[in-house]
NUROLO-154986 format. One record per residue (C-alpha): residue in three letters; x, z, y. Coordinates in steps of 0.1 Angstrom, whole numbers, padded with zeros to 4 digits, always signed. Last residue first. Example, Ala and Ser with C-alpha at 12.3 -4.5 7.8 and 13.67 -1.06 7.14 Angstrom:
! NUROLO-154986
ser+0137+0071-0011 ala+0123+0078-0045 
This chain:
! NUROLO-154986
gln+0005-0115-0228 glu+0038-0116-0204 gly+0020-0118-0170 arg+0007-0080-0179 pro+0042-0070-0184 glu+0042-0054-0146 val+0011-0032-0155 leu+0025-0006-0180 val+0066+0000-0176 asp+0068-0017-0138 trp+0038+0001-0128 leu+0050+0038-0145 glu+0083+0028-0128 asp+0068+0028-0095 ala+0049+0057-0099 tyr+0074+0079-0108 ala+0095+0069-0082 lys+0069+0073-0055 trp+0062+0107-0069 pro+0095+0121-0066 arg+0115+0136-0089 gln+0133+0167-0076 arg+0170+0174-0085 phe+0178+0219-0094 thr+0211+0228-0081 ala+0194+0255-0057 ala+0176+0265-0100 glu+0215+0272-0108 ala+0223+0294-0083 arg+0193+0310-0090 leu+0202+0316-0130 arg+0238+0329-0117 gly+0223+0356-0094 leu+0203+0364-0120 leu+0226+0370-0143 ala+0250+0388-0119 asp+0215+0412-0109 asp+0210+0421-0146 thr+0176+0446-0144 leu+0149+0419-0140 ala+0164+0394-0156 arg+0178+0414-0186 arg+0144+0424-0194 leu+0123+0396-0191 ala+0146+0382-0217 asp+0150+0409-0239 glu+0112+0408-0239 leu+0108+0372-0247 gln+0135+0375-0277 ala+0115+0407-0292 asp+0081+0387-0287 asp+0092+0361-0307 arg+0070+0332-0310 pro+0080+0323-0273 asp+0109+0315-0295 val+0135+0323-0261 leu+0149+0298-0233 leu+0165+0319-0200 cys+0164+0290-0173 gly+0189+0281-0139 gly+0202+0252-0157 ser+0198+0214-0155 gly+0187+0215-0193 ala+0151+0235-0185 val+0136+0199-0185 glu+0143+0190-0217 arg+0140+0227-0235 thr+0106+0226-0217 ser+0102+0194-0234 gly+0101+0209-0268 tyr+0118+0237-0277 asp+0138+0268-0261 thr+0106+0278-0246 thr+0104+0290-0208 ile+0121+0322-0186 val+0125+0308-0156 pro+0145+0314-0123 thr+0131+0302-0087 gly+0148+0281-0062 cys+0112+0263-0052 ala+0126+0230-0071 leu+0133+0256-0108 ser+0094+0269-0101 glu+0079+0236-0101 val+0102+0224-0129 val+0091+0252-0153 pro+0059+0253-0140 leu+0050+0209-0148 gly+0062+0215-0187 phe+0063+0184-0201 gly+0039+0176-0229 glu+0038+0214-0243 his+0038+0235-0270 leu+0035+0270-0275 ser+0038+0284-0238 pro+0064+0309-0227 phe+0062+0302-0192 val+0079+0332-0174 thr+0088+0327-0133 val+0111+0348-0122 thr+0121+0374-0093 ala+0089+0356-0074 ala+0090+0343-0038 ala+0095+0311-0041 ala+0072+0310-0069 leu+0041+0323-0044 ser+0053+0301-0017 trp+0046+0269-0043 met+0014+0286-0055 arg+0002+0287-0016 asp+0011+0248-0010 asp-0002+0239-0043 pro-0039+0255-0032 leu-0042+0288-0060 val-0061+0287-0089 gly-0071+0322-0101 his-0048+0348-0086 asp-0048+0372-0115 val-0026+0405-0102 leu-0011+0428-0123 pro+0005+0465-0114 arg-0001+0488-0142 gly-0030+0511-0132 asp-0045+0520-0170 arg-0079+0504-0160 val-0059+0474-0148 leu-0037+0470-0181 his-0067+0473-0200 asp-0087+0448-0182 val-0061+0422-0183 ala-0061+0426-0223 gln-0096+0422-0224 glu-0094+0391-0201 tyr-0069+0375-0219 ala-0087+0380-0259 arg-0115+0368-0246 met-0110+0340-0221 asp-0115+0310-0246 trp-0117+0275-0231 gly-0089+0289-0201 pro-0100+0300-0170 gly-0076+0285-0136 gly-0039+0294-0132 val-0019+0320-0111 phe-0009+0350-0131 his+0013+0375-0112 leu+0031+0407-0128 glu+0047+0435-0106 phe+0078+0452-0118 asp+0090+0486-0120 leu+0108+0491-0154 gly+0097+0529-0170 asp+0101+0518-0207 arg+0060+0518-0207 trp+0062+0491-0180 leu+0085+0470-0205 ala+0064+0475-0235 glu+0034+0466-0213 ala+0048+0434-0198 val+0059+0425-0232 his+0021+0429-0245 leu+0009+0410-0213 leu+0034+0383-0222 ala+0025+0375-0256 leu-0011+0375-0244 his+0000+0344-0222 asn+0007+0320-0243 lys+0000+0285-0228 his-0015+0280-0262 pro-0043+0301-0259 glu-0051+0287-0225 his-0051+0304-0198 ser-0044+0278-0167 gly-0006+0274-0157 leu+0020+0298-0140 cys+0033+0332-0148 leu+0049+0351-0120 val+0074+0381-0127 val+0075+0398-0092 pro+0101+0427-0082 arg+0090+0459-0068 ala+0091+0459-0029 gly+0064+0442-0016 val+0056+0405-0014 glu+0051+0382+0014 ala+0048+0347+0003 pro+0086+0326+0005 gln+0082+0300+0033 val+0075+0264+0015 ser+0088+0231+0016 ala+0074+0205-0001 val+0071+0199-0044 glu+0081+0170-0062 thr+0087+0171-0103 ala+0075+0134-0110 leu+0068+0132-0149 gln+0096+0114-0168 val+0089+0073-0182 glu+0093+0076-0217 val+0084+0042-0239 val+0063+0038-0265 asp+0049+0003-0273 pro+0016+0004-0290 gly+0006+0004-0327 ala+0018-0024-0349 leu-0012-0027-0368 gly-0013-0033-0403 gln-0030-0002-0414 ala-0001+0015-0434 ala+0021+0004-0401 leu-0002+0025-0379 ala+0019+0050-0392 ser+0049+0042-0362 ser+0023+0047-0334 phe+0014+0075-0343 gly+0050+0090-0351 arg+0059+0074-0314 phe+0030+0088-0296 glu+0045+0121-0302 ala+0082+0116-0301 ala+0072+0100-0267 ser+0058+0134-0258 ser+0086+0150-0264 ala+0108+0127-0245 ser+0085+0130-0215 ile+0056+0119-0198 ala+0051+0091-0225 ala+0042+0056-0205 val+0018+0045-0238 thr+0016+0002-0240 arg-0001-0024-0255 ala-0030-0005-0265 his-0051-0012-0302 lys-0037+0020-0319 leu-0045+0038-0284 val-0082+0031-0284 ser-0088+0049-0322 leu-0060+0075-0309 tyr-0090+0085-0283 arg-0114+0088-0308 val-0091+0116-0323 phe-0087+0130-0289 thr-0123+0138-0281 thr-0127+0151-0319 ala-0098+0171-0314 asp-0110+0186-0281 gly-0144+0195-0300 leu-0131+0217-0323 pro-0114+0236-0295 arg-0079+0241-0290 met-0050+0269-0304 asp-0057+0263-0342 ile-0058+0224-0331 gly-0024+0223-0324 thr-0010+0190-0334 val-0043+0176-0334 pro-0058+0186-0296 ile-0015+0190-0286 ala-0010+0154-0288 asp+0006+0153-0254 tyr+0006+0133-0220 gly+0009+0099-0224 val+0001+0078-0196 ala-0020+0043-0207 val-0020+0007-0214 val-0055-0013-0224 ser-0050-0050-0224 thr-0079-0073-0213 gly-0086-0103-0242 ser-0119-0084-0250 ser-0109-0078-0285 glu-0090-0048-0296 ala-0090-0028-0263 leu-0123-0035-0256 ala-0132-0027-0295 ser-0115+0007-0287 leu-0133+0011-0258 ala-0170+0008-0273 met-0155+0034-0297 ala-0144+0061-0271 gly-0169+0060-0246 asp-0191+0088-0260 ser-0156+0109-0265 pro-0147+0109-0227 pro-0111+0090-0221 val-0087+0108-0217 glu-0069+0103-0185 thr-0044+0081-0167 leu-0058+0052-0187 val-0051+0017-0174 leu-0068-0013-0182 thr-0054-0046-0173 ser-0071-0078-0169 arg-0086-0109-0192 trp-0119-0090-0192 pro-0123-0061-0170 val-0165-0050-0167 cys-0179-0036-0138 leu-0213-0030-0150 arg-0236-0021-0120 pro-0239+0012-0103 pro-0268+0008-0073 ala-0254+0007-0039 asp-0236+0035-0024 gly-0233+0034+0016 ala-0244+0068+0020 ala-0255+0090-0012 asp-0227+0118-0006 asp-0238+0120+0032 asp-0204+0115+0051 ser-0175+0147+0058 trp-0155+0151+0029 pro-0125+0169+0042 glu-0087+0160+0025 gly-0076+0181-0011 his-0084+0147-0030 arg-0076+0112-0009 leu-0071+0090-0036 val-0094+0100-0063 arg-0115+0123-0041 his-0120+0095-0015 thr-0131+0075-0043 glu-0154+0096-0061 arg-0172+0099-0027 ala-0171+0064-0020 thr-0187+0055-0053 leu-0168+0043-0082 arg-0169+0013-0098 arg-0186+0009-0128 his-0177+0010-0166 gly-0192+0005-0197 val-0228+0019-0218 his-0212+0055-0214 gly-0250+0066-0211 pro-0248+0063-0173 ala-0219+0043-0161 trp-0179+0054-0172 ala-0155+0056-0141 val-0137+0029-0126 leu-0110+0024-0096 val-0102-0014-0092 leu-0067-0018-0079 pro-0051-0041-0053 his-0012-0033-0048 arg+0010-0015-0024 glu-0010+0017-0009 ser-0031+0019-0039 trp-0006+0027-0061 leu+0006+0054-0043 ser-0031+0070-0045 cys-0036+0061-0083 val-0004+0077-0089 arg-0013+0111-0068 arg-0044+0110-0082 thr-0043+0104-0117 val-0010+0128-0122 arg-0029+0152-0103 gln-0062+0151-0122 ile-0032+0154-0160 gly-0017+0185-0149 thr-0042+0205-0130 gln-0069+0197-0101 lys-0107+0199-0111 asp-0120+0188-0080 asn-0146+0167-0104 arg-0164+0132-0111 ala-0135+0110-0101 ser-0107+0129-0117 phe-0131+0128-0150 asp-0134+0092-0147 thr-0102+0079-0133 glu-0099+0043-0156 val-0078+0017-0138 val-0084-0021-0133 val-0052-0041-0125 ala-0066-0073-0120 asp-0068-0110-0141 thr-0104-0111-0141 val-0135-0086-0129 val-0168-0096-0142 glu-0198-0081-0125 met-0227-0066-0140 glu-0265-0060-0133 met-0278-0027-0148 pro-0315-0024-0165 pro-0303+0012-0180 leu-0300+0013-0218 asp-0316+0044-0240 arg-0303+0036-0268 arg-0314+0027-0307 leu-0341+0006-0296 ser-0323-0016-0268 val-0295-0024-0293 arg-0319-0038-0323 arg-0338-0058-0292 ala-0300-0064-0278 his-0290-0074-0314 glu-0320-0097-0320 leu-0317-0113-0288 leu-0278-0127-0297 leu-0287-0133-0330 leu-0318-0155-0318 glu-0297-0172-0297 val-0271-0182-0325 asp-0295-0197-0345 ile-0309-0219-0315 arg-0267-0228-0314 asp-0267-0245-0348 thr-0261-0234-0386 ala-0250-0199-0379 leu-0225-0185-0405 glu-0196-0178-0381 val-0225-0166-0354 ala-0233-0142-0385 arg-0196-0130-0385 arg-0192-0126-0347 ile-0224-0104-0352 arg-0216-0082-0377 ala-0179-0080-0364 leu-0185-0072-0330 glu-0213-0045-0343 ser-0187-0027-0360 ala-0167-0027-0333 asp-0184-0014-0303 pro-0203-0037-0281 tyr-0198-0028-0242 ala-0233-0025-0228 gly-0259-0044-0209 val-0268-0060-0238 val-0268-0099-0230 ala-0244-0093-0207 thr-0216-0071-0231 leu-0226-0095-0259 val-0214-0127-0237 leu-0183-0106-0234 trp-0172-0101-0267 leu-0180-0134-0273 asp-0153-0146-0250 ser-0129-0123-0261 ala-0136-0132-0299 pro-0124-0170-0292 ala-0150-0198-0287 thr-0163-0220-0311 arg-0198-0208-0318 val-0195-0185-0285 his-0200-0217-0262 gly-0238-0226-0280 ala-0249-0196-0272 leu-0236-0195-0236 leu-0251-0231-0228 pro-0283-0212-0249 leu-0284-0183-0224 leu-0282-0196-0193 ala-0313-0216-0187 ala-0335-0192-0206 ala-0317-0169-0182 asp-0325-0187-0148 arg-0363-0196-0164 ala-0369-0157-0166 ala-0352-0150-0133 asp-0377-0174-0111 ala-0349-0182-0083 asp-0333-0210-0105 gln-0295-0209-0101 ala-0277-0241-0105 pro-0265-0251-0137 val-0230-0238-0146 asp-0203-0266-0157 ala-0169-0255-0170 leu-0179-0224-0188 leu-0168-0185-0192 val-0162-0171-0161 leu-0196-0180-0140 ala-0211-0180-0173 thr-0204-0145-0177 ser-0219-0132-0139 arg-0248-0159-0148 leu-0256-0141-0179 arg-0255-0104-0161 gln-0279-0121-0135 ala-0300-0129-0158 leu-0304-0098-0180 thr-0308-0079-0145 ala-0337-0099-0134 val-0354-0099-0168 gln-0349-0060-0174 gly-0367-0055-0137 arg-0395-0079-0143 glu-0399-0061-0172 ala-0401-0025-0157 thr-0422-0043-0129 arg-0450-0059-0154 arg-0450-0024-0173 val-0452-0004-0137 glu-0480-0027-0130 asp-0501-0028-0163 val-0503+0014-0162 his-0515+0009-0127 ala-0546-0012-0139 pro-0551+0007-0165 asp-0553+0042-0143 ala-0541+0072-0162 thr-0565+0095-0167 ala-0555+0097-0205 gly-0523+0102-0198 trp-0497+0079-0202 ser-0463+0098-0186 val-0440+0071-0173 ala-0400+0070-0182 glu-0381+0051-0157 ala-0372+0016-0170 met-0348+0012-0198 
């Protein structure tokens, strides 16, 4: 809708009328543009454009209404998106489809479409946006990575994969439009943030960016490299089911539902809505065998709904660490913990074990590298207590990759006692730096530790974790063996991962 105006008692009536007329003209103009962009892909014979937007829309709407009476569901999905200016959800699409089937003539369908648009506009504040329809394209949703500079595991995958794909394949990078009405192309700044993250950005943020307009994938492939925002998931589910576009995804883990006691409840809601999208997806490329098992379990459960579910394929995540010089550290052994301070990372257990060993007289430094988690209270209290007692503990916060790897290369041992992981990137990055790791004896971390260089423990057993860390700090022969095993670790290049991911997710689109 148009920008809100305060209709005060002193407002000039002529000005108020002009504002209203301008808003109406803007809405009619964008409606006509959306209908024309739709007609150009659906209709064999499209009339010439009328300079008057209202007449142009009036000429196009009957043609599209007549078309959808006998067209497949994907065509109705596209027409509804054009008429409303937003993706429909499954319930809206089903209601209109049934009504169209019972309509006696084309005029009834026109009225149905217009009434539906009116209902939606009363319920939602829809911006008057133009629309482009992209067909037979590879569209990649990069919403969070485009809007934010955060660089943890998922954002790293999104950015590295998109950067490598863009060098060899045409891509359409999208984020969500205002109000989660649908997708839009990235701005220049957002594109830089995805494809050139970490490089300086000096241009004016707004320079050269046109007003956003809907970018609608139709009979294309939509790649989800992130978990989509909750507010867009229901419409995205309908897109996956009914638009003719194949939705495919990178599958990381199911921690928000299987580890709901360790995550905020909002994460569970977002993830469950994400699963409503995945149940209509074509393929999920899981980052590990453990992750694949989780997503296959979900996919197989869909038989109870009469759905085949997505094909789940394991595509092991990349491990590529640049050659770095070890950081300069003191004479004490350095115990390093990599990862954000989320409860499921189990950092409280490591703090407890470290204090027990310090009380036993072991002399070492404990370093953390990682960003804040969703609930930092217990971690911060424990750290404050240890620091007040003079314990050699350092929390570096978030570090650039090269500094993090340099510290890993200098560490005596890395400890990663996570309770649940989709992959365990800190394990493989430490091994790639030649540093032994103490980590979890199940799930994906056990998988990636299979080449050696690791001590495996039950992370829920403090005694096991304490014993492993004590041995790593006191048994020179054991540490030497673990270092020799870590030195043989074979990295998996990002290019190899991106190429395999493309082959699994995108190449099958020609078979649809």
